[in-house]
C-alpha positions in Angstrom: -64.8 -19.0 -13.6 -61.6 -19.4 -11.6 -58.4 -17.6 -12.5 -54.8 -18.6 -11.7 -51.9 -16.2 -12.0 -48.3 -17.3 -12.5 -45.5 -14.8 -12.1 -42.1 -16.0 -13.5 -39.0 -14.7 -11.8 -36.2 -16.1 -14.0 -33.2 -14.8 -11.9 -31.3 -17.2 -9.7 -27.9 -17.7 -8.0 -27.2 -20.9 -9.9 -29.1 -23.3 -12.3 -30.4 -26.4 -10.6 -29.7 -29.5 -12.5 -33.4 -30.5 -12.7 -34.7 -27.1 -13.7 -36.2 -27.0 -17.2 -37.6 -23.4 -16.9 -36.0 -20.4 -18.5 -33.7 -18.8 -16.0 -30.7 -16.4 -15.8 -28.2 -17.9 -13.3 -25.5 -15.9 -11.6 -27.8 -13.1 -10.4 -27.7 -11.6 -6.9 -31.0 -9.9 -7.3 -33.8 -9.0 -9.6 -33.3 -6.0 -11.8 -35.8 -3.3 -10.8 -37.0 -3.0 -14.4 -38.4 -6.6 -14.2 -41.0 -6.1 -11.5 -42.0 -2.8 -13.3 -42.5 -4.8 -16.5 -44.7 -7.4 -14.7 -46.8 -4.6 -13.2 -47.3 -3.1 -16.7 -48.3 -6.6 -18.0 -50.8 -7.0 -15.1 -52.3 -3.6 -16.0 -52.5 -4.5 -19.7 -54.5 -7.6 -18.9 -56.8 -5.8 -16.4 -56.7 -2.0 -17.1 -59.9 -1.1 -15.2 -59.8 -3.3 -12.1 -57.4 -5.8 -10.3 -57.3 -9.3 -11.6 -58.2 -10.8 -8.2 -57.0 -14.3 -9.1 -58.1 -17.3 -7.0 -54.4 -18.5 -7.0 -51.1 -16.7 -7.4 -47.8 -18.5 -7.9 -44.3 -17.1 -7.9 -42.0 -19.4 -9.9 -38.5 -19.2 -11.2 -35.6 -19.0 -11.0 -35.5 -18.0 -7.4 -38.5 -15.9 -6.5 -37.1 -15.0 -3.1 -34.5 -12.8 -4.9 -37.4 -10.3 -5.2 -37.2 -7.5 -2.6 -40.1 -7.6 -0.1 -41.2 -4.3 -1.6 -41.5 -5.7 -5.1 -43.4 -8.8 -3.8 -45.8 -6.4 -2.0 -46.3 -4.3 -5.1 -47.1 -7.4 -7.3 -49.5 -8.9 -4.8 -51.2 -5.5 -4.2 -51.6 -5.1 -8.0 -53.1 -8.5 -8.5 -55.1 -8.5 -5.2 -55.4 -12.3 -5.0 -58.1 -13.9 -3.0 -56.8 -17.5 -2.4 -59.2 -20.0 -1.0 -56.4 -22.4 0.0 -52.7 -22.7 0.2 -50.5 -25.6 -1.0 -46.9 -25.5 0.2 -43.9 -27.7 -0.5 -40.8 -27.6 1.9 -41.6 -24.0 2.9 -39.2 -21.5 4.3 -40.9 -20.4 7.6 -38.6 -19.4 10.4 -35.8 -16.9 10.6 -34.5 -18.5 13.8 -32.4 -21.6 14.5 -33.7 -23.6 11.5 -33.7 -20.8 9.0 -32.7 -21.0 5.4 -30.3 -18.1 5.9 -29.9 -17.1 2.2 -33.7 -16.4 1.9 -33.8 -14.2 5.0 -30.6 -12.2 4.0 -32.3 -11.5 0.7 -35.6 -10.6 2.3 -34.1 -8.4 5.0 -31.3 -7.0 2.9 -29.1 -7.6 6.0 -27.2 -10.3 7.9 -28.6 -8.9 11.1 -30.7 -11.6 12.8 -33.0 -9.0 14.4 -33.8 -7.5 11.0 -34.5 -11.0 9.6 -36.9 -11.9 12.4 -39.5 -9.5 10.9 -40.0 -11.9 8.0 -40.5 -15.1 10.0 -44.0 -16.6 9.6 -44.5 -18.8 12.7 -45.7 -15.8 14.8 -47.9 -14.3 12.0 -50.5 -17.0 11.5 -54.1 -15.8 12.2 -57.5 -17.6 12.2 -58.2 -15.7 8.9 -55.6 -17.7 7.0 -57.1 -20.0 4.4 -56.8 -23.8 4.8 -53.2 -25.2 4.2 -51.8 -28.3 2.7 -48.1 -28.7 3.3 -45.5 -31.4 2.7 -41.7 -31.8 3.1 -39.1 -34.4 3.5 -37.1 -35.4 6.6 -33.9 -35.4 4.6 -34.2 -31.8 3.4 -30.8 -30.4 4.4 -31.5 -27.0 2.8 -34.8 -26.1 4.5 -34.9 -28.2 7.6 -38.2 -30.1 8.4 -38.5 -28.0 11.6 -39.8 -25.1 9.3 -42.8 -27.2 8.4 -43.3 -28.5 12.0 -43.3 -24.9 13.3 -45.8 -23.8 10.6 -48.1 -26.8 11.4 -48.0 -26.0 15.1 -48.8 -22.3 14.5 -51.7 -23.2 12.2 -53.1 -25.6 14.8 -52.9 -23.0 17.5 -54.8 -20.6 15.4 -57.5 -23.1 14.4 -56.6 -23.0 10.7 -57.5 -26.2 8.8 -54.3 -27.9 7.9 -53.1 -31.2 6.4 -49.4 -32.1 6.5 -47.3 -34.9 5.0 -43.7 -35.7 6.0 -41.8 -38.0 3.6 -38.7 -39.8 4.9 -36.6 -39.4 1.9 -36.0 -36.7 -0.7 -33.7 -33.7 -1.2 -34.8 -30.1 -1.3 -36.2 -29.3 -4.7 -37.5 -32.8 -5.3 -40.7 -31.2 -6.6 -43.0 -33.9 -8.0 -40.2 -36.5 -7.6 -40.1 -37.7 -11.2 -36.9 -38.4 -13.2 -37.0 -35.0 -14.8 -36.5 -33.2 -11.4 -35.0 -35.7 -9.0 -34.6 -39.4 -8.3 -38.0 -40.7 -9.2 -40.2 -41.9 -6.3 -43.7 -43.1 -6.8 -44.3 -42.9 -3.1 -43.1 -39.3 -2.8 -44.9 -38.3 -6.0 -48.1 -39.3 -4.3 -48.2 -35.9 -2.6 -49.7 -34.5 -5.8 -52.7 -36.9 -5.7 -53.0 -36.2 -1.9 -53.2 -32.5 -2.5 -55.9 -32.9 -5.2 -57.9 -35.2 -2.9 -57.5 -32.6 -0.1 -58.9 -29.9 -2.3 -61.8 -32.1 -3.2 -62.5 -32.8 0.5 -62.0 -29.2 1.6 -64.3 -27.7 -1.1 -66.7 -30.6 -1.5 -66.1 -31.3 -5.2 -65.6 -34.6 -6.9 -62.1 -35.5 -8.0 -62.1 -37.8 -11.0 
């Protein structure tokens, strides 16, 4: 039986207009007591051995407000074993096309050299699981170059990858329904494409 783990990080700088999740806006970080509480909850569910979920998802809120150390502790405690990765408008590079706020939070510094440690484009290895990624050309928050750099790195490493670039859509368009953004049947199609990709990748029938 497969197991998915969702870790909710409710803290964020500001509340997005489309967000219907519980969140606590106005925060500049995650109180240290919160990751500790998540770790206790993980131990309560699996006191004798790690959960080892097939999937792990950090949601919010703004999960990147977690310190790298807290992220590492949570991942180490769960010990996920993902078979595949699905990414939407991912933050990848700390260079020219960086989403600066993410890397300031990750590095705890405005020093570009300190932030480079957290860039992903030079850390892709052949051991990475298959990747499905999508973004929009209009994303002014996390430029499309992030996805292009990731796809290039995956291709060089021989990692199976499928990528979709939609012309229109702002950052945070999510599934592109009226609840989260301007509705777009075309852009919403990424959900179906991802499910089909999973079916093709793992040879199961998608109804």
